[in-house]
Steps between C-alpha positions, in 0.01 A plus 500: 500500500659188354304254295542129522527330161240270352308426816498868537553651820670500849780306650566465871775561745616271778332579833347287779174472305649579158276775369511627143698814428485731201876555494823300510757439244331221310151551567163623469136433462360152514151637453243312699161656485321619810183311575290787369673482162522130436170486314633764260829317429410390148680736267403619154778383266574639155778621272507842336612592150858558617519142628492601868314257722231666710356352818248708696293423805140618454545772764798652318456489124704747297356676196722586202587846635594361842707221344690760300573696816625187677726409206644851499586478870661157459719635223598800713650268764685295238266216401501523121422151368170443680354150504210527744277748682279373779288632784448323828474544875812573705455219744390465768319835472224606263730761345523472122799570276634452149795273432711533184739221401772520235588233248739235625868484410647149488870427554555126527321387818450858619184700430469867592229762469359809672174575676357824633195589708294799386256670735199721486366713791150353517631142498698492820676658792848559353626857519639646182870597538608848391713365212245254366406495133134564424275443199130567536387355833790255520841546658816295543827531688827385342566302821194285423684333211670167575726283285446129554735209440379143470709190434366172365547164671396150396309367801318169478508512121339846488673829430445740791581868523660614825514870582830602658786751506792460263744464792298200629521298177795282620308411819183426304682285243647284775214489751180474296583172317613343829187615686275376217678161508485498885877455517531716809581489871273630775555712807284262708234232475213748529627694199537177307141398576370839384708484182380153409134610511526780244494501120838640400447478124369856448738756653443859389775716648829491688642771722745558781327517838469842661572383854723191474785368287260259332339516159127470439337297224139612458222267383210731417249230414514356851609823676801332655863600539800269517789653694842360418872564503796344321759336729805317368338467160178354640154656524375506858127563554473709816123561514174477310246775555168631373403853411159658505339816372 
């Protein structure tokens, strides 16, 4: 399982209806609660004596013993400098899990950190792998740890973080400012009309498309995707789509 930073949880893949997928090189969980869980969304926020931020949904509060077990598992998969422990639903199901996030490392405009999902048998349907680490009722697989890279951009006078891969930084540095300034070309008039109706000031992630030679710029607040390519030094918008959960 791969966790999506900040917004927390699942990123999609390109398909005719663009469904969310809990895998792909950049990606992971844009948690959106199932209808049955929305009323329980308000989390209990606190900070423990070690300075770790704690955020628990009422249905999955950790006591001190359980928190210790979770911290032990996170350290076993390589997350040492822990900044946050939270519990939530793995959207769109009612399955619960624990998410551990490391402290951020800042290098100029780049910000990196790790996340890992920790499971427990009575919280969901995941099967425990043979080589998983276990502490108390909780278990974790080393493959559940993900390293995230975000790069900052000044968009409309506000600093935005865009999640991406290191190899895509040159594309992002060229394309994102041009898209935000609307200094782009369009594949056709329909694409232009779709583009002009969306708010492009809050992009969240950039990735290479799975099925085309385009790139995808994700806007999680509006659940829209801008597809584009770079031709002769220009950004060409090839489509604008929506994704749903």
